[in-house]
Each structure stands twice: as structure tokens, then as C-alpha cells.
N, CA, C and O of each residue as an XYZ file, in Angstrom:
540
protein
N      -0.746     28.948     49.711
C      -1.389     27.770     49.182
C      -0.375     26.627     49.215
O       0.723     26.766     48.677
N      -0.725     25.507     49.835
C       0.221     24.396     49.875
C       0.203     23.627     48.550
O      -0.627     23.905     47.684
N       1.103     22.673     48.391
C       1.262     21.968     47.117
C      -0.009     21.209     46.723
O      -0.408     21.243     45.559
N      -0.642     20.533     47.665
C      -1.850     19.774     47.347
C      -2.989     20.697     46.934
O      -3.703     20.413     45.971
N      -3.160     21.784     47.647
C      -4.211     22.734     47.302
C      -3.970     23.315     45.913
O      -4.910     23.483     45.135
N      -2.730     23.618     45.606
C      -2.385     24.134     44.284
C      -2.689     23.145     43.184
O      -3.202     23.515     42.128
N      -2.372     21.877     43.432
C      -2.645     20.847     42.426
C      -4.143     20.643     42.238
O      -4.608     20.458     41.113
N      -4.897     20.674     43.328
C      -6.344     20.531     43.219
C      -6.971     21.733     42.498
O      -7.901     21.578     41.707
N      -6.452     22.918     42.780
C      -6.945     24.114     42.094
C      -6.655     24.027     40.604
O      -7.520     24.325     39.779
N      -5.449     23.623     40.261
C      -5.106     23.477     38.839
C      -5.987     22.428     38.174
O      -6.468     22.651     37.063
N      -6.206     21.305     38.818
C      -7.063     20.260     38.256
C      -8.477     20.785     38.024
O      -9.056     20.562     36.961
N      -9.031     21.477     39.009
C     -10.384     22.030     38.865
C     -10.446     23.015     37.704
O     -11.394     22.987     36.919
N      -9.454     23.878     37.588
C      -9.457     24.869     36.517
C      -9.259     24.233     35.146
O      -9.874     24.665     34.171
N      -8.420     23.229     35.061
C      -8.205     22.541     33.788
C      -9.478     21.802     33.373
O      -9.877     21.865     32.210
N     -10.111     21.111     34.302
C     -11.360     20.420     33.971
C     -12.450     21.410     33.563
O     -13.210     21.153     32.629
N     -12.523     22.540     34.263
C     -13.503     23.567     33.916
C     -13.238     24.114     32.518
O     -14.158     24.214     31.705
N     -11.988     24.470     32.234
C     -11.651     24.997     30.908
C     -11.972     23.966     29.826
O     -12.496     24.311     28.767
N     -11.660     22.725     30.094
C     -11.973     21.666     29.136
C     -13.465     21.504     28.915
O     -13.907     21.251     27.794
N     -14.240     21.648     29.976
C     -15.694     21.513     29.818
C     -16.264     22.657     28.996
O     -17.208     22.455     28.233
N     -15.706     23.858     29.139
C     -16.149     24.990     28.299
C     -15.929     24.678     26.825
O     -16.837     24.810     26.005
N     -14.708     24.260     26.504
C     -14.370     23.982     25.114
C     -15.119     22.774     24.577
O     -15.567     22.792     23.431
N     -15.265     21.731     25.373
C     -15.971     20.534     24.904
C     -17.421     20.835     24.570
O     -17.954     20.334     23.580
N     -18.051     21.645     25.388
C     -19.447     22.001     25.122
C     -19.568     22.754     23.805
O     -20.470     22.479     23.014
N     -18.675     23.693     23.564
C     -18.757     24.517     22.357
C     -18.346     23.759     21.091
O     -18.977     23.904     20.044
N     -17.292     22.955     21.191
C     -16.732     22.335     19.984
C     -17.316     20.978     19.636
O     -17.353     20.604     18.464
N     -17.779     20.224     20.648
C     -18.241     18.872     20.367
C     -19.676     18.624     20.783
O     -20.470     18.140     19.976
N     -20.029     18.938     22.001
C     -21.341     18.559     22.513
C     -22.475     19.263     21.781
O     -23.374     18.602     21.260
N     -22.450     20.581     21.732
C     -23.544     21.320     21.082
C     -23.648     20.969     19.589
O     -24.751     20.694     19.118
N     -22.552     20.968     18.835
C     -22.690     20.591     17.420
C     -23.218     19.164     17.232
O     -23.999     18.903     16.317
N     -22.791     18.253     18.094
C     -23.260     16.879     18.001
C     -24.752     16.771     18.295
O     -25.457     15.973     17.677
N     -25.223     17.571     19.234
C     -26.660     17.605     19.510
C     -27.453     17.977     18.267
O     -28.456     17.339     17.948
N     -26.998     19.011     17.569
C     -27.726     19.456     16.386
C     -27.621     18.461     15.241
O     -28.460     18.463     14.339
N     -26.609     17.620     15.267
C     -26.477     16.589     14.239
C     -27.353     15.376     14.551
O     -27.937     14.786     13.642
N     -27.450     14.999     15.832
C     -28.097     13.743     16.194
C     -29.526     13.870     16.731
O     -30.278     12.897     16.702
N     -29.905     15.036     17.213
C     -31.243     15.193     17.801
C     -32.306     15.065     16.707
O     -32.050     15.367     15.542
N     -33.493     14.616     17.095
C     -34.550     14.414     16.102
C     -34.994     15.708     15.409
O     -35.434     15.674     14.260
N     -34.883     16.838     16.097
C     -35.207     18.117     15.457
C     -34.380     19.229     16.090
O     -33.839     19.070     17.184
N     -34.290     20.349     15.392
C     -33.453     21.466     15.830
C     -33.967     22.092     17.115
O     -33.177     22.554     17.938
N     -35.285     22.112     17.297
C     -35.833     22.698     18.521
C     -35.394     21.891     19.751
O     -34.966     22.458     20.757
N     -35.507     20.569     19.653
C     -35.089     19.720     20.772
C     -33.597     19.908     21.057
O     -33.189     20.011     22.214
N     -32.796     19.953     20.005
C     -31.357     20.165     20.185
C     -31.095     21.508     20.856
O     -30.241     21.605     21.737
N     -31.819     22.537     20.450
C     -31.638     23.861     21.039
C     -32.012     23.907     22.506
O     -31.330     24.549     23.304
N     -33.093     23.228     22.868
C     -33.519     23.195     24.270
C     -32.478     22.473     25.130
O     -32.149     22.930     26.225
N     -31.968     21.359     24.636
C     -30.954     20.611     25.378
C     -29.660     21.425     25.479
O     -29.060     21.513     26.550
N     -29.239     22.015     24.367
C     -28.019     22.823     24.373
C     -28.157     23.996     25.343
O     -27.222     24.300     26.083
N     -29.314     24.654     25.342
C     -29.531     25.781     26.259
C     -29.386     25.324     27.709
O     -28.804     26.033     28.531
N     -29.914     24.144     28.023
C     -29.774     23.608     29.378
C     -28.329     23.321     29.735
O     -27.911     23.563     30.868
N     -27.563     22.810     28.789
C     -26.146     22.531     29.035
C     -25.341     23.821     29.213
O     -24.468     23.895     30.078
N     -25.634     24.833     28.399
C     -24.951     26.115     28.562
C     -25.332     26.769     29.887
O     -24.503     27.422     30.520
N     -26.577     26.596     30.303
C     -26.997     27.122     31.601
C     -26.230     26.430     32.723
O     -25.743     27.090     33.641
N     -26.121     25.105     32.655
C     -25.369     24.363     33.673
C     -23.905     24.806     33.690
O     -23.307     24.928     34.759
N     -23.328     25.047     32.512
C     -21.943     25.505     32.428
C     -21.783     26.869     33.095
O     -20.779     27.128     33.759
N     -22.768     27.732     32.914
C     -22.719     29.053     33.554
C     -22.733     28.923     35.067
O     -21.935     29.566     35.748
N     -23.625     28.101     35.603
C     -23.690     27.937     37.055
C     -22.419     27.287     37.609
O     -21.962     27.645     38.694
N     -21.854     26.345     36.876
C     -20.576     25.752     37.275
C     -19.491     26.826     37.326
O     -18.702     26.868     38.270
N     -19.448     27.685     36.324
C     -18.452     28.751     36.276
C     -18.638     29.730     37.425
O     -17.662     30.141     38.052
N     -19.878     30.107     37.708
C     -20.140     31.021     38.815
C     -19.720     30.403     40.151
O     -19.157     31.086     41.006
N     -19.994     29.117     40.323
C     -19.597     28.435     41.564
C     -18.074     28.358     41.692
O     -17.527     28.577     42.772
N     -17.403     28.050     40.598
C     -15.944     27.969     40.633
C     -15.332     29.346     40.897
O     -14.375     29.464     41.663
N     -15.876     30.373     40.273
C     -15.379     31.733     40.517
C     -15.577     32.135     41.977
O     -14.711     32.777     42.571
N     -16.712     31.757     42.549
C     -16.955     32.062     43.970
C     -15.975     31.311     44.856
O     -15.468     31.869     45.829
N     -15.702     30.048     44.529
C     -14.746     29.260     45.319
C     -13.345     29.858     45.222
O     -12.626     29.926     46.218
N     -12.963     30.286     44.036
C     -11.648     30.905     43.860
C     -11.575     32.204     44.648
O     -10.570     32.474     45.305
N     -12.627     33.009     44.589
C     -12.642     34.283     45.321
C     -12.550     34.055     46.823
O     -11.927     34.839     47.539
N     -13.163     32.993     47.291
C     -13.181     32.702     48.721
C     -11.854     32.132     49.205
O     -11.412     32.428     50.315
N     -11.221     31.314     48.370
C     -10.083     30.527     48.830
C      -8.712     31.057     48.402
O      -7.712     30.772     49.061
N      -8.653     31.814     47.320
C      -7.358     32.168     46.741
C      -7.211     33.679     46.586
O      -8.157     34.443     46.777
N      -6.013     34.074     46.239
C      -5.707     35.476     45.962
C      -6.507     35.931     44.738
O      -6.264     35.465     43.625
N      -7.436     36.817     44.944
C      -8.365     37.235     43.889
C      -7.670     37.887     42.693
O      -8.142     37.758     41.563
N      -6.588     38.565     42.921
C      -5.909     39.285     41.828
C      -5.304     38.349     40.800
O      -5.162     38.723     39.636
N      -4.948     37.148     41.202
C      -4.302     36.207     40.284
C      -5.283     35.516     39.350
O      -4.863     34.906     38.367
N      -6.560     35.594     39.628
C      -7.534     34.804     38.887
C      -8.563     35.665     38.153
O      -9.733     35.295     38.058
N      -8.125     36.801     37.641
C      -9.042     37.705     36.952
C      -9.737     37.073     35.761
O     -10.871     37.434     35.448
N      -9.079     36.134     35.092
C      -9.664     35.510     33.903
C     -10.929     34.726     34.242
O     -11.865     34.694     33.443
N     -10.972     34.101     35.406
C     -12.179     33.344     35.746
C     -13.342     34.292     36.036
O     -14.499     33.962     35.773
N     -13.030     35.465     36.577
C     -14.093     36.441     36.828
C     -14.619     37.005     35.516
O     -15.817     37.252     35.382
N     -13.729     37.209     34.545
C     -14.158     37.649     33.223
C     -15.058     36.599     32.588
O     -16.123     36.927     32.064
N     -14.636     35.335     32.631
C     -15.443     34.256     32.059
C     -16.806     34.180     32.746
O     -17.833     34.025     32.084
N     -16.810     34.288     34.065
C     -18.078     34.233     34.807
C     -18.982     35.391     34.414
O     -20.187     35.201     34.249
N     -18.427     36.578     34.262
C     -19.221     37.734     33.857
C     -19.821     37.541     32.471
O     -21.006     37.805     32.267
N     -19.020     37.086     31.523
C     -19.506     36.904     30.160
C     -20.587     35.827     30.082
O     -21.585     35.995     29.381
N     -20.389     34.731     30.795
C     -21.405     33.676     30.780
C     -22.671     34.121     31.507
O     -23.775     33.733     31.124
N     -22.518     34.925     32.547
C     -23.691     35.469     33.242
C     -24.473     36.410     32.325
O     -25.704     36.406     32.341
N     -23.770     37.212     31.529
C     -24.457     38.079     30.558
C     -25.247     37.220     29.574
O     -26.395     37.529     29.256
N     -24.634     36.153     29.098
C     -25.351     35.241     28.195
C     -26.593     34.662     28.857
O     -27.675     34.648     28.270
N     -26.425     34.188     30.073
C     -27.520     33.493     30.759
C     -28.631     34.432     31.206
O     -29.810     34.144     30.999
N     -28.269     35.536     31.808
C     -29.278     36.361     32.463
C     -29.760     37.538     31.619
O     -30.759     38.168     31.966
N     -29.080     37.847     30.529
C     -29.522     38.937     29.665
C     -29.879     38.427     28.270
O     -31.023     38.556     27.835
N     -28.916     37.856     27.577
C     -29.159     37.462     26.189
C     -30.183     36.335     26.094
O     -30.990     36.318     25.164
N     -30.165     35.422     27.009
C     -31.167     34.350     26.982
C     -32.578     34.930     27.120
O     -33.515     34.415     26.508
N     -32.741     35.982     27.906
C     -34.044     36.639     28.040
C     -34.419     37.354     26.747
O     -35.594     37.431     26.387
N     -33.404     37.880     26.051
C     -33.659     38.510     24.758
C     -34.193     37.492     23.752
O     -35.055     37.827     22.939
N     -33.700     36.270     23.795
C     -34.203     35.236     22.896
C     -35.704     35.037     23.091
O     -36.442     34.901     22.115
N     -36.160     35.019     24.339
C     -37.592     34.877     24.606
C     -38.367     36.061     24.031
O     -39.437     35.884     23.449
N     -37.828     37.259     24.195
C     -38.471     38.463     23.674
C     -38.513     38.432     22.144
O     -39.518     38.799     21.535
N     -37.421     37.996     21.537
C     -37.317     37.957     20.070
C     -38.318     36.966     19.473
O     -38.860     37.211     18.395
N     -38.562     35.870     20.149
C     -39.536     34.894     19.642
C     -40.911     35.529     19.467
O     -41.662     35.151     18.568
N     -41.237     36.481     20.313
C     -42.539     37.142     20.260
C     -42.502     38.382     19.362
O     -43.412     38.596     18.562
N     -41.459     39.192     19.494
C     -41.426     40.514     18.857
C     -40.515     40.631     17.636
O     -40.560     41.649     16.946
N     -39.717     39.655     17.357
C     -38.932     39.669     16.136
C     -37.484     40.092     16.262
O     -36.607     39.396     15.751
N     -37.196     41.204     16.923
C     -35.808     41.635     17.053
C     -35.652     42.639     18.185
O     -36.621     43.229     18.664
N     -34.402     42.813     18.594
C     -34.025     43.783     19.630
C     -32.793     44.518     19.112
O     -31.815     43.894     18.701
N     -32.847     45.839     19.134
C     -31.747     46.679     18.662
C     -31.314     46.311     17.242
O     -30.131     46.370     16.906
N     -32.282     45.936     16.423
C     -32.005     45.610     15.033
C     -31.464     44.222     14.785
O     -31.158     43.873     13.644
N     -31.338     43.423     15.828
C     -30.829     42.054     15.671
C     -31.926     41.047     15.978
O     -32.660     41.184     16.956
N     -32.023     40.045     15.135
C     -32.932     38.934     15.384
C     -32.221     37.830     16.145
O     -31.163     38.040     16.738
N     -32.826     36.648     16.117
C     -32.258     35.512     16.849
C     -30.833     35.212     16.412
O     -29.953     35.024     17.252
N     -30.597     35.165     15.103
C     -29.266     34.835     14.592
C     -28.201     35.834     15.026
O     -27.088     35.451     15.388
N     -28.548     37.102     14.989
C     -27.596     38.132     15.406
C     -27.235     38.025     16.874
O     -26.063     38.095     17.241
N     -28.252     37.856     17.717
C     -27.981     37.733     19.157
C     -27.307     36.406     19.486
O     -26.529     36.317     20.435
N     -27.609     35.374     18.697
C     -26.922     34.100     18.879
C     -25.431     34.285     18.588
O     -24.588     33.707     19.275
N     -25.111     35.077     17.587
C     -23.717     35.389     17.285
C     -23.037     36.168     18.397
O     -21.880     35.905     18.725
N     -23.746     37.123     18.976
C     -23.202     37.876     20.108
C     -22.918     36.928     21.277
O     -21.845     36.966     21.880
N     -23.902     36.076     21.583
C     -23.726     35.118     22.682
C     -22.560     34.183     22.404
O     -21.773     33.880     23.301
N     -22.448     33.726     21.162
C     -21.337     32.855     20.796
C     -19.997     33.549     20.946
O     -19.028     32.947     21.408
N     -19.940     34.812     20.555
C     -18.703     35.583     20.716
C     -18.309     35.732     22.171
O     -17.136     35.583     22.515
N     -19.276     36.025     23.033
C     -18.993     36.133     24.462
C     -18.505     34.794     25.014
O     -17.595     34.751     25.843
N     -19.117     33.702     24.548
C     -18.715     32.371     25.012
C     -17.279     32.059     24.583
O     -16.507     31.498     25.360
N     -16.924     32.419     23.359
C     -15.558     32.163     22.881
C     -14.543     32.973     23.688
O     -13.464     32.471     24.002
N     -14.875     34.210     24.023
C     -13.967     35.013     24.852
C     -13.827     34.376     26.236
O     -12.734     34.354     26.801
N     -14.938     33.856     26.787
C     -14.862     33.162     28.079
C     -13.959     31.931     27.970
O     -13.178     31.652     28.880
N     -14.064     31.199     26.867
C     -13.196     30.038     26.645
C     -11.728     30.459     26.560
O     -10.856     29.797     27.122
N     -11.461     31.547     25.865
C     -10.092     32.048     25.756
C      -9.568     32.494     27.123
O      -8.395     32.290     27.433
N     -10.428     33.099     27.937
C     -10.022     33.494     29.292
C      -9.649     32.259     30.110
O      -8.683     32.287     30.871
N     -10.407     31.187     29.956
C     -10.095     29.950     30.680
C      -8.736     29.402     30.257
O      -7.947     28.973     31.099
N      -8.466     29.415     28.965
C      -7.169     28.939     28.484
C      -6.046     29.819     29.019
O      -5.006     29.313     29.442
N      -6.253     31.135     29.003
C      -5.191     32.025     29.494
C      -4.918     31.797     30.974
O      -3.772     31.879     31.416
N      -5.955     31.516     31.732
C      -5.771     31.255     33.160
C      -4.944     29.992     33.377
O      -3.987     29.999     34.152
N      -5.303     28.929     32.708
C      -4.570     27.665     32.860
C      -3.147     27.806     32.318
O      -2.201     27.282     32.905
N      -3.003     28.501     31.218
C      -1.691     28.664     30.575
C      -0.728     29.476     31.438
O       0.448     29.135     31.557
N      -1.230     30.544     32.034
C      -0.354     31.491     32.723
C      -0.176     31.224     34.224
O       0.758     31.746     34.832
N      -1.023     30.449     34.803
C      -0.979     30.253     36.265
C       0.050     29.185     36.612
O       0.040     28.098     36.034
N       0.941     29.493     37.560
C       1.935     28.501     37.987
C       1.535     27.806     39.296
O       2.163     26.819     39.678
N       0.515     28.299     39.981
C      -0.047     27.665     41.183
C       0.999     27.409     42.270
O       0.940     26.398     42.970
N       1.947     28.322     42.404
C       2.934     28.204     43.473
C       2.599     29.136     44.589
O       3.316     29.184     45.589
């Protein structure tokens, strides 16, 4: 990897990690504070988390295609966790709205699981940026 490619990779990863944290710490909470109702805030937040998942999957694919895959395990972990949120837990939310709960957990319980997975993905992003020297 040449110097310019390394700098661009670092910039992309730093911006991605920042977008993960910004969505969780500022954007989503602000939506619930300012939106006219909680349902509208939830729909908008769900769309933003979905967009974040697709961004993460695209970045992970670009890293896998362009760089040494062994050095970037944290992005694959983050992509996996966000994919679980998007493609499994989000479907559980739809089921819970109709049936009440899954495996003894209602909306709040599964929301906590999804939040935990998201926080681990955020921590993986920080570890990647922190530990990578891009040389």
C-alpha cells in the first residue's frame, strides 16, 4: 500500500468510525428529543441505522478487496454485528409488534440486545483506528 492509499484508507476508516459514534451518541438521541412523536423519531432513526449498516458493509467489502484482510478483522466484526441488527433483530421487531415477544424478550429487551451489538461494533471501529498504522 503506498502512502496516499494508506492515508485515504485511514481517512475513510476514521470518518466511518466517527459516523458510527455520532449516530449513537448524538443523532438518534436528538431525534427523540426534537421529533414531533416517538414513532416518527423511531422510523427516522431506523432508516439512519440501516444506512449506517449498508455503509459499513460497503466499506468492509472495499477493505477486503483492496487490502490485507487479516489486518482489518475489526471492520468485519462490526459489519457482522450491524448485519445481525439489520437483517435479524430488525425483523424480530416487526414480529414483536404483532406477537408480543420472542424468546421471552419484548421490544425493549431486543432493543437492548441491538444496542449492545451496536456498541461492540463502535468499539471495534475505535480499535481498528487506534491500532492500525497503515504502513
